[in-house]
N, C-alpha and C positions, 0 to 999 in steps of 0.2 A: 504493498500500498503505501501510494505517494504521500508525505509528514503534511498536515493541515497548512501549512502555510502556502505551500506548493501549489496543492489542491485548492488553494484560496486564490492566489495569485492566477491560476489556469481560470478558474468562473470567472475573475473579474476581466482576464484579456478577451477571453471569448466572444463576450458580447460586441467586442469596437469592430472581431471579424465579421460579425453579423451584421451588423448596423452596415458601414462599407457593403456588403454582399448585397443586402436590400437595395441601396439605393444604386448601385453601378445597373441591377438587373430593372429599377426604372428609368435608370437614365437610357439606358441599351432601347430597351421596348419604346420608348418616348424618340427615339434616335431612328429608329427603323421606323413609325410611324412618319414622322417628318420627312424621313428622304424615299419613302415608298419603294420605287420598284429601282434606285436608283444604285449603279453600281459604282458611284463615286463621292466623296464630296464637294458639292458644288463650291464649297468658299476657299478651297486649297487645290481640286483636281484630283487631290490622293484616292486610291481605290478604297472602294467599301464592300465588306460581304458581311451579311447579317448571320449567317455561319459559322463565318472566324470569331467576329465579337461579338455574338453571346456565348463563345466560351471564355473568350481571351479574357474581357473586361472584367467578368464577375470573378472568373478565379484570380487576378491581378487582384484587384478589390478585394476580394476575402485577404489574400496573402498581403497588402498593405493595410489590411487594415489588423491584422493578427501582430504585425511588427512596430505598428505603431502602437498598438496597445502592449504591448512590454514594454516599447521605449517608456512610453508613459508612465505605468503601473512599477515601475522598476528606478525608473530613474528622475524622469521631467517631474511626476509629478511631489517629490521630494528635493527637486531644486528652487520649486517655486512654493514651499510650504509657507513662508512666511509672508507672503504677499496675498491682499485681500484676493476678490472675486474677477473684481475687473479687470485688474492687471495681469492674475493667474490668462486668463480669455484671451488680453490682445495679444500678450510676451508667446503664449505658447500656442496659437492661432500661428502668430507668423511664421513660428519652430514648421510648426507642419506643413503650410504651404511653402515655404520651400523644400521642404525634405520632397512633398506631395507632388511640385513641379515637374523637381527631378527626374521623380520615377516615373511622371506621366511621359516624359522626352523618352525616356528610356522604353516606356511600353510602345510609345506610337514610332519610335526605331523599329520593335520588333515585331509591330503588327507591319509596317512598312517593308522589312526583308520577305516576311512570307509571302505577303502577295505581290511580290516585285519578283521576288525569284533570285536579284544579286545579291551581292556581298554585303553582310551587314555595315561593312566601313567604306559603301561604295557612295559615290557621291550623288547615285540616280537616288535613294536609301534617305541620305540625308538632309538634302535640298528639300522633300516632301517633308518631314521633318519640320525643320526652319518656316515653309510655306506654312505647316498648320500653327506653329507657335505663334507666328506672328499676325494673327489673326482674331478676330471677334469671337468665332468658333472657340478658339483656346481662352480668353476670356472669360466667356459663359461656365467654359468648364468650372474654371478657379473660383467664378464665384458659388457656382453649385458643391463645389469642395469645401469652400469656405461654410457651406449651411452643414456638412456635414460635421464639419471638426466641432463647428459653438453646440450640433447635440449633441456631439461625442464628450465634449467638453463639460456640460450640463448629467451629461449619464455620470463623467468621471467624478462629479462635485455631489450629487445626489449619492451616489453610493457610497463615498465615504463620511457623508454627513446623517445617513438613515441608515446605514451597517449593509452588506451584501445580503445576509439573511433577511431582513427585511424586508426589503426590495424583491427576493425572488420568492417572498412571501406573498406580497401584496400581487405582484404577477401572474404567479400560479393562482390565485385566490385561494389560495391554502385554509384563510382563516377568516373567510370574507362572511363563512358562518362559524356559531361558536362550536368548539371541539375540546371535548374535556382528553386531557392527556398527562402523563405523570415525568415530571422534573424535577432534576436536583438546582439550589440554588445556595449562591455563596452572596452573603451580604456582608463587604469589604469596606472596614470604616479607618480613614486614618485617626491617629489616637494626638490625641492633645491638637486639634486644630483650631478651636478658635484661640488658643493659648499664643499657639503659630501665629493664627493673623497679626496678632493685637502688637506679638515683637518686633514683626518684621516689617507691617503694615502691609494693607488690604490688595494692592497693587500685584506687590511684591510676591504676598500669598497666592492670589490668583496665575501670576508667573512659574512659581513653581508646581500648584495644579494642574498644570498644562504637561508640565515636562514630566512628573509624577503620574498620569495619565497616559503618558506616550511610552516612559518605560515597563508601564505591565501590560500594554497591548499585545507585546508580541508572545507572551504569557497564555496568554487568553487565545488568542492563534495557536500557537503550537497545541494548547492542550483541548483543543475542540469547542472551547466555552464560547457563547454569543454575550453580547453586553446587553443586559434588558436595560436600566438604565443609570445614570448618574444622577445623586442627588446631592446635590454639595459637595463634599471631602468623600462620600461612600459613590462607592459602584455593588452595583449588583448585578450578578453574573448567573448564568444559565446554562443547561445543560438539558438535552433531552437524554433519558436514562442510560440506553443503547449506548451514547458519546461520555457520559458521566462517570461509567461504571469501568468502560473498558482501559487499563491498564490501570484504573483508579487516577483515571485523567482529571477529574475535578480536584481530587486530593494533592497531586503532586503541582497543578496550577499554583496553588497555593503556596508550592514552597518554593517553583519557578521563580515566582514574584519578589519572593524573598531575595534570591540571589540575583536577581535583576535589578533590584534596588541595591544591595550590597556593593552593586559592581559599582556601580551610578555616588558611592561615597561620597570621592573628592569633588564630583561634579556640584554635588548640593551642599557640601560646606562650603564650597569656593564662594558659590555665588549668594547661598542661602544663611548659611553659619548652620546649618542640621542637614540632619538628615531622618527624611519621614520616615514612619514606622506605623505600620497598620495592624488589626484585628478583622478575625472573621470566623462568622458562624455560619455553618451549612446546614442543612436539612434536606428531603425530596419529599413529593407528596404529588396530588392529583393537585390540578387546576383546571379553570377555564380560558382556552385561548380562542381569543376571539377580534375582529378589527372594530373600534370605536371612534366616533367622532363627525364631523360634518366639516366644518371650517377649518380644523386638522385633527388629519386620520392617525390614528397610532395601533398598533399592533400589542394588546396589554393579556398579564394574565389577574385573574381573579381567585383567591383560596385561600385559605388558612395556612397553606404552608408559607407564603410570606410573611405574615404577620407573627407565626412563630421561629423564621429564622429569624426576624430581625430580632425578637426578645433571647433567640440563642447568642447573638454575634452580642447583646448586651448586656450580657452577665459575664465575657469575659475579662473585664475589669474586677468583677465581683472574684473570680477565681484565677487573677495576674498570670495567665494566659492570651496565646495569640490567636490561638484555633481552637472552638470547639464545633462538635459535631454528632449529631442526633442519632438514638440506639437505632434506629432504623434503619438510617443511611449508611451506620455503621457496617451494621449487620451485612450489607450489600457490597461495600468495599475488601478487600483483601490486601492491606501494607504485607508487603514483606520485613525481612528481617533487619530493613535498614531503618525502619522505626519502631518505637517505643509508644506503647497506648495505653494512658489511664484515665479509669475512670472517676466520675466526680457523684457519682451515685443517681439517683433520681432528684429530681427538680419543680420547683412548682414556678411555672411559666405564670405571669401576669396576661392576665386575660383567657386563660386556659382552665377549667377545671380539673383536666388529668394533670399526672407528673409525666415528667418523662427524664430518662436516663441520658446524659450526657458525656460527650469522652473528649480529652485532649488525645495530640501527638506529637510526637518528638522527636526529631531526627536523631537518633544515635550520631554522638562522637567518640563511642573507642572503640 
């Protein structure tokens, strides 16, 4: 199986290819309708064959989309991460149009090479290419491609802000009608956040929070978690039962988060004069999941498991531990020899009639 991070990147890249493919098919069919039975382009005199174009253009567009999607997801998005949305659109679109224009010249040359039968670098082939480049037809294609680029930019930004899993669920309509499912939840809360905000100031605290969330993200991705909500300095992470229990993903995610923050000790001490710490509560149970809202749609979970997980996390301070897990979840996990498990016995949780046994897990140092 592919690692979750690679799989996630593949799922993010493929839509770029599909959007380019869809736009190219529409363009090819429109071109066919405008040219009718002509076997050449009136603007340039270049040869035209629908049988060739209907294959070459979509395939080239799909490959172009995948290449640009890879470039966007792995590199370009990170380079422009600090810019606002308007500047991102402007700068990234300019880069894409330069790349695409060069690629379009190459595709045109390949098409003319197959049509003419002359050598690829022959004057006959490239004269037709330059005839095409310096026409209104080429300019119109660039405008069409600019429209595709803007659509892709919106897709990229929306997928970043909404999250890929939520976007997929909206498209597939999985939660258009509410369904009941069993999920694992982690409520992860920064320790002493109020004191930290007062000591470093709220603006710097917000900057620290952005870096803190960013540094924790890879752990959530790598262990197949889904960010449900950011609530101030608290992150609510969710797993389907299958993904959360597989290889103890939900539990290992927490410890990987600890490691990720520890690796950034020098950065946090240098910028903010402290290293943020956190605590977490874990529980599983049934939730009703569905789309809600009119002005702003969201996919939300409702169920007692959410309140219970929050109460469990709140007891971390009482027992002076960083992690507490309910008995119902612990019974399904399979901690190996690297971990030490300690029970705190049955606890009465606020708002619940029944008592619940809670456990903490420690990584062995021996």
